[in-house]
N, C-alpha and C positions, 0 to 999 in steps of 0.2 A: 504494500500500500504506500502511495506517495504522500509525503507531508505537504503542508501548505507552501513551503518554500520551493518545492519542486513542481508545483502545479503549473502547467503551461497557461498562458493568458487565454481567455475565452476567444473563440473564433469570432471574427467580426466581419460583417459585410460592409460594403462601402456606405450604405445608408443607415447602418445600425450602430454607429458610434454614439455613445451617450454624450450629453452636453459636457460633463466633467472630463471625459476622455478627449473630446474635441478641444476644450479649453487648454488641457495639458499639452496636447500636440501643437497648438498654436504658440503657447509659451515656449515649448521646447524648440520649435523652429526658429522663433525670434532669438532665443538665447544662443542657439547654435550659430546663427548668422553673426551675432555681435561678439560672442565670446570664443568661438573656436579659433579665429585668427590670433587672438591674444594668448590663449592657452598654448597654442602651437608654438608661437614665437618664444614664449617663456621656456617651454620644454626644450626647444631647439637650442636656446642659449645655455640652458642648464646642462644638456647632454652633449651638445656639439654635433649631434647627428640628426639631420632633417627627417630621415625615414623613421627613426625611433620616436622622434617628437610627434610625427603624424600619427603613428600607431597608438601612442599613449594618449594623445588628445582624443582620438577617435574612441578608444576604449573607455575613457572617462565619460564621454557622451553616451555611449552604449549602456553603460551602467546606470546613468541617470534615466535613460529611456526605459530600461527594464524595471527601474524602481517604480515608475508609473505616477509619481507625484513629485511636485517641486519641493525641495527643501526650503527652509526659511531664508537662507542666503545661498542661492544657487551658484553664484560665482565662487564663493569661498568653498562650497561643497566640491565643486569641480577641481579647484586647486588642491584640496586635500586628497581627493581620490587620485589625481594625476601625480601628486608627490609620492603617495604610497606606491603607485604603479612603477614610478621611476626607481624608487628605493628597491623594490622587489626585483626589477630588471637588473639593477646594478649588482645586487647580491647574487643573483643567478649567474650573471656573467663572471663575477669573481670566482664563484665556486667552479664553474666550467673551466676557467683558465687554470685554476689550481689542479683540477682533475686531469686536464689534458696536458699539463706542464707546457703550456704554450711559450713560444720563444718571444712573443710580442711584449713590449714594455708596458704600455698602459692602455686604458680604455679611451676611446674617442680620438685617438691620434690620427686615424685615417680620415676623419671628417674634415672637409675643406670648408672655408668660409663661403657662404652662398651669395654674399653681397659683393659685386665686383668693385665697388667704391671703397671697400675696406681693405687696408693693407694686410696681407696674410701674416706678416711678421708682427704687426701690432695686435692682430686678433689672437695670435698664439700667445703673446705676452699677457694680454688681458685674461685669456683662459688659464694660463699658468698662475696668475695672481689670484684669480677666483678659486683655483684649486688649493691655494695656501690659506684661505680663510675657512672658518667653520661652515658646516652645512647650513646652519641657521642663518649666518651672515650672508652666505651666497644666495640663499633662497629669498631673504629680505631684499637684497640689492636687485636681483633679477625680477622679482615681482613688481617692485616699485619702478624699475626701468621700463617695464611693460605697461605702466600706467595704472596698476591696481590701486584702489583707494586704501587708506589706512584701515578702514573698517573691514574691507575684504581680506587684507593681509592678516589682521588680528584674528579674524574668525578662522582663516585657513590654518594659522599656526597655533591657535589656541592660546593667544596672549591678549592682554588688555589693550584696547585700542589706544589708550593714552601712552602706552609704552612703546608703540611703534616708532615714533619720531626719535626717541632716545636710542632705541636699538638700531635704527637706520644710521644715525650719526656715528655710532660705534662701528657699525659694519663698514661705513665709508672710510673711517680712519684705518680700520684693519686692512681694507682693500688698498688704500693709498700706500700703507707701509709695505704690504706684500708686493705691490706693483713696483715700488722703488727698490725692492730687493732683487729684481729680475737680473738675470745673467748679463743682459746688455744695458743695464742701468749705469749711469755715470757714477 
């Protein structure tokens, strides 16, 4: 016998959608249109891998759709889900690399910058500096750079909204220090 969590959604004909379902689908489509590009860019900056970013952003939206209802703060919910998916992917890759005893040095090294106006050397240096700050600082910086509001960042990271500004200032200082320590820094 299947439990409620494994029950498939009821079959729906084109004209048989309830008003609640129709409202959810309209909100979902609007949210996808506005938030997918932001979520993708954040994940791409975080991972350095456009394909992985697209997969993770899509999976976050698939999970929201399967949920069937909008959370109180959908943007923050999507960030949290995407962050967990990214952590899981990173853990899985690290385990695979250890098990396969791969000769490669690090994750994401093969990803090239997708913006032709950005100097690849500068992009590499920024990525290295981001790699030297804590996960929390990196997440704060990248979410804010993508334009997420303090409220959304606070909800996604489970911190008080009033703390976001202070934590961002610390993260910026840590990034500047890490950036200045680069191999090609004066």
